[in-house]
N, C-alpha and C positions, 0 to 999 in steps of 0.2 A: 942327224939333223940338229943335234944339240938340244933337243927338247925331250923331256921325260913323258912318255905316253903310258896311260893306264892300260895294262894288259893282264889278262887272267888265264887265257887258254894256252896251255903249254903243249909242246910236241909230245911230251910224256904225260899221259892222262893222270898218273899218280901225283905229278907235280902241280897239277892245277888246284888252286886253292878253292875247293868246293864250299868251304865254310863261309866264304865271302859273298857267295851268290845271293842275289836278291830275287831270283826267279826260282820257282819250284820245279819238281821233276816233270809235272804235266806240261809246263811251259817249255822246258828243255826238249821234251819229245815233240811237241808241236813245232818248235823252232827247227829241229832237224828234218821233220817231215815237210815243212814249208820249203826249206832250202832244196831238198831233193826234188819236190814237185816243180819248183821254179826252174831248175836245170832242165828237166824233161820238157816242160812247156816251152821254154825258150828255144830248145833244139828244134821243136816243131815249127815255131814262129820263124826261126832263121831259115829253115828249109822252104817255107812258104814264100819268104822274101826272096830267096835265091831263085825260086821258080818264077818270080815276077808276079805272083798272085797278091802280094802285099807291097804296095808302093813305098811305104815309109815304115821303117822299123829301127828302133834304137835298143840294142841289147842292154839288159839290166843286170846280167850276171856279175860284172865287176863290182856292183853295188849291193849284191844280194845279202851279204853278211850283215851290213849295217841296216839295210832296209827291213829285213825280216826281224832282226833283233829289236829294233826300235818299236815295231808294231806289236811284237809279243809282249813287250814290257808295259804297254798301255792297258787301260781298262775299257770295258765296253762303251761307257759313256763319253770317252775322250774323242777328240776330233783329230784327224790326220790330214795334213795338206802336203801331198807328195810332189816329187819331181816326176819326169816321165821315165825315170830309171827304177821305179819302185814297184815292179811287178810282184816281188816277194812280199812287200807290205800289203798289197792288194789281196793276195792269197791268204796271208796271215789274218786279215780282217774279215775273212769269210767270203771273198770274191769267188764267183763261179767260173769254171774253166770255159764253159760254152759262151758265157757273156763276154769273156775276155777275147775269145776267138772271133765271135760275131762282130765285136767292135773293131778288131784288127782287120777283118776282111770286109767290113761294110755290108754285112749280111742283113737280111730283112729282120732278123731277130736282135739286132743291135739295140741295147737298151737306150743308147743315146741317139738313135735314129740318124746316124751319119753326121751328127753335128760337131764331132771332134775328130782330130787327126787320129790315125791308127796308134794304139798304145797310150791313148789319153782317156782311158775309161774312168768311170766313177762307181762308187758303191754307197748309195745313200744309207742303207741299213747298217753299214759298217762305219758310218761317219768318215768315209774316205772320199775326199773331194777330188773331182777331176783336175788333173794338172793343167797348167797353162803353157802354151808355147813360148810365152814371154818369160824371160828369166826373172825370178824374184817376187812375182806377184803373191806367191803363197806365204811369204814372210809377213806382209802386212795383213793379209787375210787371217792368218793364225793369231796375230796380235789382237785384231778386232774381236774375233770370236772368244778368245781367252778373256778379254775385258768384259764382254757380255756375260760370260759365265760367272765371272767374279761379282758383277753387279746383281746377278740373280741369286747369289749365294750357293751356286752349284760347286761341288767338290770334284771338279773335272779339269782337264788340261787340254790345250791345243798344241799339237806338234807340227812344225814345218820342217821338211827335209829339202835340202837344196845343195847346189855345188858352188864352187868359187866364183863362177861367172855371175851369180846372183849378187855377190858382195859388191860388185862394181855398179850395181843399179841403185837408183834412188830409193826403190822399194825396201832395200835392206836397211838403210838408215832411217827411213820413215817408220818401218815396222819395229825395229829394235828400240828406237827412241820412245815410241808410244808404249811399248810393253814395259820398259823400265820406268817411264814417267808414272804409269798407273799401277805398277807392280802386278801386272797381269800374270795369271798362271800359264805361261807359254814356254815351250821348249823349242829351241832352234838347233837343228842338227845339220851341220855343214860338212860334206865330204870333200876332202882336199887330197892332193898328191904329196903334201908335205913340203912343197917348194914355194909356197906363198910367202912373200916378204912385204910387210910384216905378216905374221900368222893371223889367220882369221880370228882366233881366240883373242889375240892381242887387240884387235880392233873392237871387239865386243867389250873388253875391259875399259876401253876409252869412254864407253857410255855408262859405265858403272854396272855392267852386266856380269853376273857370275859366269865363269867359264870352266871348261874341263877339256883336256886333251886325251883322246883315247886311240887305241890301235884300231883303225877301221876294218882290218881283216879279222879281228877277234870279235866274234858275235857275242861272246859272253861279256866282254868288257863293254861293248856298246849297250847291251841289254841292262847291265848294272848301272851304267851312267844315266840312261833314260829313266830307269826305275827310281834311282836316287833323286834325279831332277824332279820327277813327278811328286815324290814325297815332299820335297822342299817347296814346290809350287803350291801344293794343296795346303801346306802348313802356313802359307802366307809369306814365304821367303822370296817371292818374285820370280822372274824369268831367268833362264840359264841358256848359255850357248855352248853346245858340245861340238868340238871339232874332231871328226873321225878321219884320221890320216891313213891313206893307203899309198904305199910306195909304188912307183910306176912299174917296177919289174914284177909286182905281185898282182897286177890287175886281173889276170886270168886264173888266179888260184881258185880251186873248187872249195867254196865255203862249207858245203855239206861234208866233203871229204875230211876237212880239217876238224870238224866237230865230231865226226863219227867215233873216233877212238874214245872220246870222253863219254859220250852217251852209252857206249858199250861198257866202259869201265864202271859206270853207274848202274849197270844192269837194266838199262832202259831199251837196249837194242842188241841184236845179234845178227849173224850172217843169214839165218833162215828168214828172219823178219825182213831183212834188207831185200832179199830176192823177191819175196812176196809183195812187198810194198812198191818196189820199182816197177814190177810187172803190172800191178794195179794202177799205178800212175800212168803208165804208157797206155793201158787200155782205156782209162778215163779220158785221156787227151784225144785218142783216136776216135772214141765214141762221140765225144763232144764235137769234134771236127766234122764227123759224118752228119750229125744233127744240124749243125750250122750250115753246111753246104747244101743240105736238102731243103733248107728254108729259102735258098736263092738269094740274089742280091737285093739290097734295099731299094725302095722306090724313091725316085727323085722328088716326087710330089709329097712324100712324107716329110720333107724338110719344111713344108708349109704348115704342118699340123702343130697344134698346141702353141700357136703364136697369138691367135685371137680366139675368143670363145666362138665367134662366128666369123667366117672369112669375109673381109671387106672386098670390094670389087677388084682392087689391084691384085690381091692374092688369088682370087678366082681366075683372073686373066692369066696370071703366071702359071697356075695349075693347068689351065687348058693348053698353054704352049708346051709345058713340060710333058703332058700326056701325049701330045702330037709327036714330040721328039722321041719319046720312049717307044712309041708304036713304030716309028720309022727306023730306029736303030737296029743294026744287025745283031743277032744273038749268037754267042759262041756255042759250038756243038761239042766242045771238048771237056765241058764240066769244070773249067777253070775260071769262070767268070764271076765268082763271088768274092 
């Protein structure tokens, strides 16, 4: 591509420059565990979609390396504004498997009560904001939150993750311009296929934004870039745009598999632990799915809750009609209606 990408993770674990890492062993272990759990959870979600039990599903595995790495490099008080391909970041920020599946299936236990498309979950406790179906909205949201934290004197950052489609939206230019103008502690991470002309990083430079190009398949490089950007933002250095480039022929690469050799070389993992952890992840996913299915489907009337403190007459009327329709609707006897 003619562009030098930051890369740290080598095929030979001994050749990886461990001394350059800005994440510790605990974060490395958490990163590997998150990538492994993401793969297992996504396999289950893809099966549910194939069975027709989930009507809308966007796989996130092609983005897992950058997603998990970016989230691991943040601190607890930071905010994360994801795309809908950031399941790995959701899990890294403490997201629950049962909540993820309930939101995907529209079950009664869905924390968002059916108000978002499947795969658009949120995590308030982890400061993980529900993604929007419209491209680019998270960019200006992150810029605004980052500015608010700066005005309050909080040493925290806001991270927005998005794809190249968002760069074509007005929200990209609005958010970037606002962040640069106010020197807000914001980090913008754009995943690209490396074919954008001009590169996304080059467009950021046009706004006077600090930029960095990294190998999007290399979770260590992404984690380092985000950790370094965070340090810069906290120190008053302003926002930064990180372009994580993923080659088209590498989209299906297993991020956990690529990292495993390095964590084993560091003494953080081994074959016995791998077998036990994979089995535990599978059990957790299946147990969570059983709990979610037992809760049954969400109620249509629930969509009217938490809109007003007391329901006005028009919502009362809508609730009555919804109740009548649900009572008349045929129920599936095959257990696949959640």
